[in-house]
C-alpha positions in Angstrom: 18.4 27.6 3.0 20.2 24.5 3.8 19.5 23.0 7.4 21.7 20.8 9.4 21.1 19.6 12.8 23.8 17.9 14.9 23.5 14.7 17.4 25.3 12.6 19.7 28.0 10.6 17.0 26.2 11.5 14.7 26.6 14.4 11.4 23.9 15.9 9.6 22.5 15.9 6.3 20.3 18.2 4.3 16.9 17.1 3.6 16.1 13.7 0.7 13.3 13.9 -1.3 10.7 11.6 -0.5 9.1 9.3 -3.1 37.7 -12.8 4.1 41.2 -13.2 5.3 43.1 -11.8 2.5 41.5 -14.0 0.7 37.6 -14.4 0.6 36.3 -17.9 2.6 34.9 -20.7 0.6 31.0 -20.5 -0.1 29.7 -22.5 3.1 25.6 -23.2 1.8 23.1 -25.5 3.9 21.5 -26.0 1.0 22.3 -29.0 -0.8 23.3 -28.0 -5.0 19.8 -31.4 -4.8 17.6 -29.3 -3.0 18.3 -26.2 -4.7 17.0 -27.5 -8.3 13.9 -28.1 -6.1 13.5 -24.8 -3.9 12.2 -21.8 -4.7 13.0 -19.1 -2.7 10.5 -17.6 0.0 12.4 -14.5 0.9 15.2 -12.8 -0.8 18.2 -10.8 2.0 20.4 -7.9 0.6 21.9 -4.7 1.3 20.2 -1.2 0.0 23.1 1.4 0.0 23.3 4.8 -1.3 25.8 6.4 -1.3 28.2 8.8 -3.4 30.2 6.4 -5.2 27.1 5.0 -6.2 25.5 7.8 -7.9 22.3 6.5 -6.8 20.4 3.6 -4.7 20.7 0.0 -5.0 20.4 -3.2 -4.4 22.5 -5.7 -4.1 21.1 -9.1 -3.5 22.9 -11.8 -1.3 21.4 -14.5 0.4 18.2 -16.7 -0.1 15.9 -18.7 2.2 13.9 -21.4 1.1 12.8 -25.0 1.9 16.3 -26.3 1.7 17.8 -24.1 3.5 19.8 -20.5 3.2 21.6 -20.1 0.2 24.0 -17.6 -1.3 23.7 -19.7 -5.1 23.3 -15.9 -7.4 20.7 -19.0 -9.4 18.8 -18.2 -5.8 19.0 -14.7 -5.1 19.8 -12.8 -7.8 17.8 -14.8 -10.4 13.8 -13.7 -9.5 15.7 -10.0 -9.9 15.7 -10.2 -13.4 12.9 -11.9 -13.7 10.6 -9.3 -12.8 10.8 -6.1 -9.6 11.2 -6.9 -6.5 10.1 -4.6 -3.7 12.7 -4.3 -0.9 11.5 -3.2 2.7 15.2 -2.5 4.7 16.1 -1.1 7.7 18.2 1.4 9.1 21.5 1.6 11.4 19.2 1.2 14.5 17.0 -1.9 13.3 13.8 0.0 12.3 12.3 0.1 8.7 13.7 3.5 7.0 11.6 3.0 3.8 11.7 0.0 0.8 13.1 0.2 -2.9 11.1 -1.8 -5.6 14.0 -3.2 -8.6 13.6 -1.2 -12.0 11.6 -3.4 -14.4 14.0 -4.4 -17.1 15.6 -6.4 -14.4 19.3 -5.1 -15.3 22.0 -4.9 -12.9 23.5 -1.2 -13.1 26.8 -2.9 -12.4 28.1 -7.1 -11.4 26.6 -6.3 -7.7 23.8 -3.9 -7.9 20.2 -3.6 -8.9 18.5 0.4 -9.4 15.2 0.9 -8.7 12.9 3.5 -6.9 13.6 4.0 -3.0 10.9 5.3 -1.1 12.6 7.3 2.2 10.8 6.9 5.6 10.6 10.7 6.5 13.4 11.2 3.6 16.1 9.5 5.3 18.9 6.7 4.0 19.9 3.5 6.0 22.0 5.6 7.8 20.2 8.7 8.1 17.6 9.3 10.7 14.9 12.4 11.2 15.8 15.1 13.6 13.4 17.6 13.1 10.2 18.4 10.1 13.5 20.1 7.9 16.4 18.5 9.8 17.9 15.3 9.0 21.2 13.2 10.1 22.7 10.5 9.6 25.0 8.3 11.3 28.5 8.9 10.4 30.1 5.4 11.0 27.8 4.0 8.8 28.1 5.8 6.1 31.3 5.3 5.8 30.8 2.3 6.0 29.2 2.2 2.5 26.0 4.0 3.9 23.9 0.4 3.6 20.7 -1.5 5.5 19.7 -5.0 5.1 17.0 -5.3 2.8 14.3 -8.2 2.9 11.9 -9.4 -0.6 9.5 -12.4 -0.4 9.7 -12.9 -4.3 7.0 -11.7 -6.4 5.8 -9.0 -4.5 6.4 -6.0 -6.5 3.7 -3.5 -4.6 3.4 -2.2 -1.7 1.8 -4.0 1.7 -1.5 -2.5 3.2 1.1 -3.2 6.5 4.4 -2.6 6.9 6.6 -6.2 8.5 7.3 -5.6 11.4 10.3 -7.5 12.0 12.4 -8.7 14.8 15.3 -7.6 15.8 17.9 -7.8 18.7 20.2 -5.7 20.1 23.5 -6.1 20.9 26.9 -5.4 22.2 30.6 -5.0 21.6 32.7 -5.5 24.8 36.6 -6.1 25.0 36.6 -7.2 21.2 33.1 -9.5 21.6 29.5 -9.7 19.9 27.2 -9.7 23.1 24.1 -11.0 22.6 21.2 -13.2 22.9 20.3 -14.1 20.1 19.1 -18.2 20.6 16.5 -16.3 22.8 17.6 -19.1 26.4 17.9 -15.8 27.9 21.2 -16.4 28.1 24.1 -13.7 27.6 26.9 -15.1 25.5 30.3 -13.8 24.1 31.8 -14.7 20.3 34.9 -13.1 19.7 35.0 -10.5 16.5 38.5 -12.2 15.8 36.6 -14.9 15.4 34.2 -13.8 12.1 37.4 -13.6 9.6 36.4 -16.7 7.6 35.4 -19.2 10.7 32.5 -21.7 9.1 32.1 -21.3 13.0 32.9 -18.9 16.1 32.7 -20.5 19.5 31.4 -18.1 22.9 31.3 -18.0 25.7 28.8 -16.8 28.9 28.9 -13.7 29.3 28.6 -12.3 33.1 30.3 -8.7 32.9 28.4 -5.7 33.0 26.4 -5.2 30.1 27.3 -2.3 28.2 25.7 1.2 28.7 24.4 1.5 24.5 23.1 -1.9 23.1 22.8 -1.3 19.0 21.7 -2.9 16.2 24.5 -2.9 14.1 27.9 -1.9 15.0 31.1 -0.9 12.2 34.6 -0.1 11.4 35.4 -2.9 14.6 38.9 -3.4 14.1 40.2 -7.3 13.7 43.2 -8.7 12.9 44.4 -7.4 9.9 41.3 -5.7 8.6 37.6 -4.8 10.1 34.3 -6.2 10.9 31.2 -4.4 10.4 28.1 -5.9 12.5 25.0 -5.5 10.3 22.6 -6.7 12.5 20.4 -9.5 13.9 16.8 -9.9 12.6 14.3 -12.1 12.5 15.5 -12.0 8.5 12.6 -15.5 7.4 9.5 -14.6 9.8 10.2 -18.0 11.4 11.0 -16.8 15.1 14.8 -17.1 14.7 17.1 -14.4 14.8 19.6 -13.9 11.8 23.3 -12.0 12.4 24.8 -10.8 9.2 28.2 -9.5 9.4 30.8 -8.1 6.8 35.0 -8.4 7.3 37.0 -6.6 5.1 40.5 -7.6 5.7 43.5 -4.9 5.0 43.9 -4.6 0.1 41.3 -7.4 0.2 37.4 -8.1 -0.7 34.1 -7.9 1.5 32.6 -10.2 2.1 29.1 -10.5 4.3 28.5 -13.8 6.1 24.8 -15.0 7.3 25.1 -17.1 11.0 22.4 -18.2 13.1 22.7 -19.8 16.8 23.0 -23.7 17.1 20.6 -24.7 19.7 20.4 -23.0 23.4 23.0 -23.2 25.7 25.4 -24.5 22.7 26.5 -20.4 22.4 28.3 -21.3 18.8 27.2 -20.0 15.9 27.3 -21.2 12.3 27.7 -19.9 9.4 25.3 -20.7 6.6 26.4 -18.4 3.4 28.8 -16.5 2.6 29.1 -14.2 -0.4 32.1 -11.6 -1.7 31.1 -8.1 -3.1 
């Protein structure tokens, strides 16, 4: 018998086995070409996606972090996956660690943007899933409709499981009156950033937020309508373990190509987000 469970704002799925504006924005990259040549990536960041169209788990590499800064250059973000297996830990829609994926040993991408591998789900759920009981799993539907993806983080060269699974520092954010509301820089002041500002601009200016906080802050928000498209707030998390949070945002114009951007906050009290890298995928 197949058993389903239902949660508020969610849907259920069967038990899983354990095991830019109309044209894409120009690349913004804080690492200069010269510095990239002399730097090795220390962290790889992308998305692990599980949906019907892919017919299996895929890793999509997006960004790399080195001493020179964040980069979307393929020689940094993609090359390690062709050199050998890479183990990605991934966060689901709730900011919790939902499992891991180790890319295939042959290093051949399954399509122009994705690599297949072995997926190990925590509690038998994917990026959009959650455990209801021993035999029931639910799925957060807006996460699934946005592609069924979670943020993936890897340390290059680590293909084997870590004895102690990493814990990621995340930030819960709100969407209020068309703005993203959060304290990303840790100065204990809450700022509001208009969602329209994430449609390709290199910086997003914010303002101090003095309104009432929302009732349900979340790690990820999906299918937020903006002019001529939608924004997916993929999450705010310390991706490179330096104590500071980064923000990942996806923008998809109507009939256009989806882009994913990585932002970091300006110095405290500046109320500004600076885009460090962006890639179309």
